[in-house]
VOPA-161845 format. One record per residue (C-alpha): residue number from 1; chain; y, z, x; residue in one letter. Coordinates in nm, 2 decimals. Example, Ala and Ser with C-alpha at 12.3 -4.5 7.8 and 13.67 -1.06 7.14 Angstrom:
2
<vomi seq="1" mol="A" north="-0.45" up="0.78" east="1.23" type="a"/>
<vomi seq="2" mol="A" north="-0.11" up="0.71" east="1.37" type="s"/>
end
This chain:
128
<vomi seq="1" mol="A" north="8.43" up="-11.79" east="17.13" type="m"/>
<vomi seq="2" mol="A" north="8.41" up="-11.66" east="16.78" type="e"/>
<vomi seq="3" mol="A" north="8.50" up="-11.91" east="16.51" type="r"/>
<vomi seq="4" mol="A" north="8.67" up="-11.80" east="16.19" type="p"/>
<vomi seq="5" mol="A" north="8.41" up="-11.72" east="15.92" type="g"/>
<vomi seq="6" mol="A" north="8.10" up="-11.67" east="16.14" type="n"/>
<vomi seq="7" mol="A" north="8.10" up="-11.29" east="16.09" type="r"/>
<vomi seq="8" mol="A" north="8.03" up="-11.14" east="15.75" type="p"/>
<vomi seq="9" mol="A" north="8.32" up="-10.93" east="15.60" type="d"/>
<vomi seq="10" mol="A" north="8.07" up="-10.67" east="15.49" type="f"/>
<vomi seq="11" mol="A" north="7.70" up="-10.59" east="15.45" type="a"/>
<vomi seq="12" mol="A" north="7.52" up="-10.44" east="15.15" type="i"/>
<vomi seq="13" mol="A" north="7.18" up="-10.30" east="15.24" type="l"/>
<vomi seq="14" mol="A" north="6.93" up="-10.15" east="14.99" type="g"/>
<vomi seq="15" mol="A" north="6.61" up="-10.00" east="15.13" type="y"/>
<vomi seq="16" mol="A" north="6.66" up="-10.19" east="15.46" type="p"/>
<vomi seq="17" mol="A" north="6.39" up="-10.22" east="15.73" type="v"/>
<vomi seq="18" mol="A" north="6.60" up="-10.16" east="16.04" type="i"/>
<vomi seq="19" mol="A" north="6.38" up="-10.05" east="16.33" type="s"/>
<vomi seq="20" mol="A" north="6.10" up="-10.25" east="16.48" type="m"/>
<vomi seq="21" mol="A" north="6.04" up="-9.98" east="16.75" type="t"/>
<vomi seq="22" mol="A" north="6.01" up="-9.64" east="16.58" type="e"/>
<vomi seq="23" mol="A" north="5.70" up="-9.49" east="16.43" type="s"/>
<vomi seq="24" mol="A" north="5.86" up="-9.49" east="16.09" type="w"/>
<vomi seq="25" mol="A" north="5.93" up="-9.86" east="16.08" type="t"/>
<vomi seq="26" mol="A" north="5.78" up="-10.05" east="15.79" type="h"/>
<vomi seq="27" mol="A" north="5.47" up="-10.19" east="15.96" type="q"/>
<vomi seq="28" mol="A" north="5.42" up="-10.47" east="15.71" type="g"/>
<vomi seq="29" mol="A" north="5.76" up="-10.61" east="15.77" type="s"/>
<vomi seq="30" mol="A" north="5.72" up="-10.57" east="16.15" type="k"/>
<vomi seq="31" mol="A" north="5.39" up="-10.76" east="16.14" type="t"/>
<vomi seq="32" mol="A" north="5.53" up="-11.03" east="15.91" type="n"/>
<vomi seq="33" mol="A" north="5.84" up="-11.09" east="16.12" type="l"/>
<vomi seq="34" mol="A" north="5.71" up="-11.04" east="16.47" type="l"/>
<vomi seq="35" mol="A" north="5.33" up="-11.10" east="16.45" type="g"/>
<vomi seq="36" mol="A" north="5.04" up="-10.87" east="16.52" type="d"/>
<vomi seq="37" mol="A" north="5.11" up="-10.78" east="16.88" type="q"/>
<vomi seq="38" mol="A" north="5.49" up="-10.82" east="16.95" type="p"/>
<vomi seq="39" mol="A" north="5.62" up="-10.73" east="17.29" type="s"/>
<vomi seq="40" mol="A" north="5.83" up="-10.42" east="17.32" type="a"/>
<vomi seq="41" mol="A" north="6.12" up="-10.63" east="17.43" type="e"/>
<vomi seq="42" mol="A" north="6.10" up="-10.85" east="17.12" type="l"/>
<vomi seq="43" mol="A" north="6.08" up="-10.54" east="16.89" type="a"/>
<vomi seq="44" mol="A" north="6.38" up="-10.38" east="17.06" type="r"/>
<vomi seq="45" mol="A" north="6.58" up="-10.71" east="17.04" type="s"/>
<vomi seq="46" mol="A" north="6.52" up="-10.73" east="16.66" type="l"/>
<vomi seq="47" mol="A" north="6.59" up="-10.36" east="16.58" type="s"/>
<vomi seq="48" mol="A" north="6.92" up="-10.37" east="16.40" type="a"/>
<vomi seq="49" mol="A" north="7.01" up="-10.01" east="16.48" type="d"/>
<vomi seq="50" mol="A" north="7.00" up="-10.10" east="16.85" type="l"/>
<vomi seq="51" mol="A" north="7.22" up="-10.40" east="16.80" type="a"/>
<vomi seq="52" mol="A" north="7.52" up="-10.23" east="16.63" type="v"/>
<vomi seq="53" mol="A" north="7.86" up="-10.28" east="16.80" type="t"/>
<vomi seq="54" mol="A" north="8.21" up="-10.23" east="16.70" type="a"/>
<vomi seq="55" mol="A" north="8.20" up="-10.59" east="16.56" type="r"/>
<vomi seq="56" mol="A" north="7.92" up="-10.51" east="16.32" type="t"/>
<vomi seq="57" mol="A" north="8.05" up="-10.55" east="15.96" type="p"/>
<vomi seq="58" mol="A" north="8.14" up="-10.25" east="15.74" type="p"/>
<vomi seq="59" mol="A" north="7.82" up="-10.16" east="15.56" type="t"/>
<vomi seq="60" mol="A" north="7.72" up="-10.00" east="15.23" type="f"/>
<vomi seq="61" mol="A" north="7.36" up="-9.86" east="15.23" type="l"/>
<vomi seq="62" mol="A" north="7.16" up="-9.72" east="14.93" type="f"/>
<vomi seq="63" mol="A" north="6.80" up="-9.60" east="14.91" type="l"/>
<vomi seq="64" mol="A" north="6.59" up="-9.33" east="14.75" type="t"/>
<vomi seq="65" mol="A" north="6.43" up="-9.03" east="14.91" type="n"/>
<vomi seq="66" mol="A" north="6.12" up="-9.09" east="14.71" type="a"/>
<vomi seq="67" mol="A" north="6.07" up="-9.44" east="14.85" type="d"/>
<vomi seq="68" mol="A" north="5.72" up="-9.45" east="14.99" type="t"/>
<vomi seq="69" mol="A" north="5.75" up="-9.81" east="15.12" type="v"/>
<vomi seq="70" mol="A" north="6.04" up="-9.81" east="15.36" type="v"/>
<vomi seq="71" mol="A" north="6.11" up="-9.46" east="15.51" type="p"/>
<vomi seq="72" mol="A" north="6.47" up="-9.33" east="15.48" type="a"/>
<vomi seq="73" mol="A" north="6.48" up="-9.29" east="15.86" type="e"/>
<vomi seq="74" mol="A" north="6.56" up="-9.67" east="15.87" type="n"/>
<vomi seq="75" mol="A" north="6.89" up="-9.63" east="15.68" type="s"/>
<vomi seq="76" mol="A" north="6.98" up="-9.30" east="15.84" type="v"/>
<vomi seq="77" mol="A" north="6.93" up="-9.45" east="16.19" type="s"/>
<vomi seq="78" mol="A" north="7.14" up="-9.75" east="16.11" type="y"/>
<vomi seq="79" mol="A" north="7.41" up="-9.53" east="15.95" type="y"/>
<vomi seq="80" mol="A" north="7.43" up="-9.31" east="16.26" type="l"/>
<vomi seq="81" mol="A" north="7.45" up="-9.62" east="16.49" type="a"/>
<vomi seq="82" mol="A" north="7.74" up="-9.76" east="16.27" type="l"/>
<vomi seq="83" mol="A" north="7.91" up="-9.42" east="16.29" type="r"/>
<vomi seq="84" mol="A" north="7.87" up="-9.40" east="16.67" type="k"/>
<vomi seq="85" mol="A" north="8.02" up="-9.76" east="16.70" type="a"/>
<vomi seq="86" mol="A" north="8.31" up="-9.67" east="16.47" type="g"/>
<vomi seq="87" mol="A" north="8.21" up="-9.91" east="16.20" type="v"/>
<vomi seq="88" mol="A" north="8.31" up="-9.81" east="15.85" type="p"/>
<vomi seq="89" mol="A" north="8.00" up="-9.73" east="15.65" type="a"/>
<vomi seq="90" mol="A" north="7.89" up="-9.55" east="15.33" type="e"/>
<vomi seq="91" mol="A" north="7.54" up="-9.44" east="15.25" type="m"/>
<vomi seq="92" mol="A" north="7.39" up="-9.31" east="14.92" type="h"/>
<vomi seq="93" mol="A" north="7.05" up="-9.15" east="14.91" type="i"/>
<vomi seq="94" mol="A" north="6.92" up="-9.09" east="14.56" type="f"/>
<vomi seq="95" mol="A" north="6.66" up="-8.82" east="14.52" type="e"/>
<vomi seq="96" mol="A" north="6.42" up="-9.01" east="14.29" type="n"/>
<vomi seq="97" mol="A" north="6.32" up="-9.37" east="14.24" type="g"/>
<vomi seq="98" mol="A" north="6.07" up="-9.61" east="14.38" type="p"/>
<vomi seq="99" mol="A" north="6.14" up="-9.88" east="14.64" type="h"/>
<vomi seq="100" mol="A" north="6.33" up="-10.18" east="14.50" type="g"/>
<vomi seq="101" mol="A" north="6.49" up="-10.04" east="14.18" type="v"/>
<vomi seq="102" mol="A" north="6.73" up="-10.34" east="14.14" type="g"/>
<vomi seq="103" mol="A" north="7.03" up="-10.24" east="13.93" type="l"/>
<vomi seq="104" mol="A" north="6.82" up="-9.95" east="13.78" type="a"/>
<vomi seq="105" mol="A" north="6.99" up="-9.99" east="13.44" type="q"/>
<vomi seq="106" mol="A" north="6.73" up="-9.76" east="13.28" type="d"/>
<vomi seq="107" mol="A" north="6.79" up="-9.47" east="13.52" type="d"/>
<vomi seq="108" mol="A" north="7.09" up="-9.25" east="13.47" type="a"/>
<vomi seq="109" mol="A" north="7.12" up="-9.15" east="13.83" type="a"/>
<vomi seq="110" mol="A" north="7.02" up="-9.47" east="14.01" type="l"/>
<vomi seq="111" mol="A" north="7.23" up="-9.69" east="13.78" type="s"/>
<vomi seq="112" mol="A" north="7.53" up="-9.54" east="13.95" type="e"/>
<vomi seq="113" mol="A" north="7.47" up="-9.73" east="14.28" type="w"/>
<vomi seq="114" mol="A" north="7.63" up="-10.06" east="14.16" type="p"/>
<vomi seq="115" mol="A" north="7.94" up="-9.86" east="14.05" type="k"/>
<vomi seq="116" mol="A" north="7.96" up="-9.68" east="14.39" type="l"/>
<vomi seq="117" mol="A" north="7.93" up="-10.02" east="14.56" type="l"/>
<vomi seq="118" mol="A" north="8.21" up="-10.16" east="14.35" type="l"/>
<vomi seq="119" mol="A" north="8.43" up="-9.87" east="14.43" type="a"/>
<vomi seq="120" mol="A" north="8.35" up="-9.92" east="14.80" type="w"/>
<vomi seq="121" mol="A" north="8.43" up="-10.29" east="14.78" type="l"/>
<vomi seq="122" mol="A" north="8.76" up="-10.22" east="14.60" type="r"/>
<vomi seq="123" mol="A" north="8.85" up="-9.96" east="14.86" type="g"/>
<vomi seq="124" mol="A" north="8.81" up="-10.23" east="15.12" type="r"/>
<vomi seq="125" mol="A" north="9.03" up="-10.47" east="14.92" type="g"/>
<vomi seq="126" mol="A" north="8.73" up="-10.69" east="14.82" type="l"/>
<vomi seq="127" mol="A" north="8.65" up="-10.60" east="14.45" type="g"/>
<vomi seq="128" mol="A" north="8.82" up="-10.72" east="14.14" type="h"/>
end
């Protein structure tokens, strides 16, 4: 039985590593999390895109197309899984920028992501 408060109200994912099974997964994260030779069953069980249900929290995703560390396919796959499950989601893919830009205050385009996040939170009744 689910107890009050044991499910997050929302998720905010920047450059997420989602899949542990696809060719485009971030291999370094996969190795660090699962070891050198994980079983296919373990990899599937820890692939977030394969675990999405209607109970998955609403999710905000942001990333850049130019990220050479974590392929965009991770976020796109997760977004499509959320959509299929009927989970509210918003995704922003910025054209330029490296992996892990933080708040990107020195970049006119990327510095918009926190504002977009705030608008999304407010739209969900969560922001101030």
